[in-house]
N, C-alpha and C positions, 0 to 999 in steps of 0.2 A: 338619688342614685349614688351608690357607694363608689369609692375610687377604683376598686378592683373591677367592678362591672363596667365602669366608664373606660378604664384602660383596655379591657378585653374588647369592648365595642370599637374603640379607635383602632386597635391592632387588626381586628377582623376587617374593618372597612378599608384600611390601608393595604392589607395583604390581598384583598379581593379587588379593590378599586384600581390600584396602579397597573397590575398586569392586564386587567380588562380594558382600561383606557388605552394603554400602549398597544394592545392587540387591535382594538377598534380603529385607532388612528392608522396603524400599519396596514390593516386590511381595507379600510375604507378609502384611504388616501395614499396609495403607494407612491405617488409622485412627491408627496410631502416628506416621507421618510427617506426615500431613495434606496435603490437596490444595493448600494455599496455600504449602507449603514446598518443593515440587518445581518444576522448570522446566516451562514450558508444553508442551514437546515430549516430556516424559516420559510414557510410556504408563501409564495407570491404569485399572484395571477398576472398573466400578461395583460397589457392594456386592451380593452375592448372584449375581454373574455369574462366568463362567469366562473365561480368557484366550483359549482357542481352543475355539469351540463345534463341534458335530458337523458343521455345514454348511461351516464354514471348513476343518476337517480333511478333509472329503470332497473339497472343491475342490482342496486341495493334493495329495491322493492321486490325483487324476485325471491329474496331470502325471507322465510317465514318469520324469523326472529327479529328482523330489523324494525318493523313498525311497533310491535309491543315494547321492544327495548328502548326505543326513542321516547315513546309515550311514558313508560315507567320512569325513565331518567328525568324527563321534564316534570312529571308529577312529583317525584321525590324532591327535586330542586325547589319546586313551588311550595311544597309542604314545609321544607326546611326554612325557606324564606318567611313564610307566613308564621311559623312557630317562633322564629326569632323576633319578628315584628310584634307578635302578641306578647312575648316575654318582655320586650322593651316597653311596651305600652302599659304594662302593669306598674302602677305607682308604688306598690309595696305597702301602701297605707291600709290600715285595718278599718273597715267601715262599721261593722257591727260584730259584736261578740255574743254568741248564745250563752246564757247563764245556765246553771244547774237546774233551776226551776223551769218547768215546761212552759214555753211560750214567752219567756222573758229574754230580752236582749239588752246589751249595753252598747251605746253608741260610742265608737272609737274616738270621734272628734270631741264628744262631751268629756270623755275620760282625759284626753290630752288637754282640754281647756281647764279642767279641774286641777290637773297636776301643775299646769302653768300658773293658775291663780294662787295655789298654795306655795309654789316656788317663789312668786314675787313677794310673799310675806317674809321670806327669810331675810334677816338683817344683812345688808350689804349688796343684795341683788336689786339692780335697777330695772332690768328687762329680762323676760324669760319667754322663750319660744320653745314649744314642745311638739314633737311629732311622734306618733305611735305607728310602728311598722312591724313587719314580720308575718308569721303565720298564726293561725288561730290558737295553736297549742303553745307556741314559743314566741312570745312577743318581745319587742325591743322598743324602748322609749329613748328618744334623743332629745336632750335638753341643751339648748344653746342659751347661755346666760351671759349677761353683761353686768359686771360688778362695778361698784363704786370704787374710786381710787384708793380709799382707805380700808376697803373690805379685806378680810382674810380668806383666801381661797380654801384653806384647810378647814376653817370653821363652816364655810358655806357647804363644802362637800360633806362634812360630818353631819350637819343638820339635815341635808337632803337624804343621806344614807340612813339616818335614824328616824326621821319623821315622814318625809314626803314619799319615798319609795315603799316603805312598809305598808302605808295606807293604800297605795296603788296596787300593790301585790295582793292585799286583802280583798280589794274590789274585784279582781279578776281571778281569784283562786278557783280551781287548782292549777291554773296556767302558770307557766314560768315567765318571769319578766327580767330581761336584761336591761341595763341602763348604760347610756353613753352620754357623758357630760362634757360640754365644751365651754370653757370659760374665756371671757375676754374682759379686760379691765378698761373702763371708760377713762380717758385721759382728762386731766384737769384742764379747764379752759385757760388759755394764755392771757395774761394781763397785759394790757397796752399801757405803755408810759407815754404821756403827752407832754 
């Protein structure tokens, strides 16, 4: 999950969760909040009463638009929540890619493993983790590399840009392939003096 998506998720959860939690506490436990701690416009029910009594409910049911409007609002809220949950559940990983020839597909995990294997052969790379994500027409490969302490990051990036990525692009042509490379240098082990 990228940082923007994660930030949006957190902001939506905070913006929806805090007011709903505060309203639930204030409505469910009015003695906890106290009448002097809420604004004057905040609706509070007297103790021992209900929010909507039978007479008020019967009054609303007399209107022809009331029941369809409530049901449509609840259905829209449910569909929005389900759509958001399905969007979050999508991992963004590409499972299979149909090739130009009929009936042939390329496994996304196999392509990621091949790119990782080839990246590990680059001088100076000690570990490589590769993830293929995106849509079927525009793919994104994320390479997380751990470099040896004496490795040159510029040389590693040049090798990946001239050898590894062109071969991956050739394998998935005519699709577009973007690359994101993250480098980390492995620290030298500390020597102990006894």
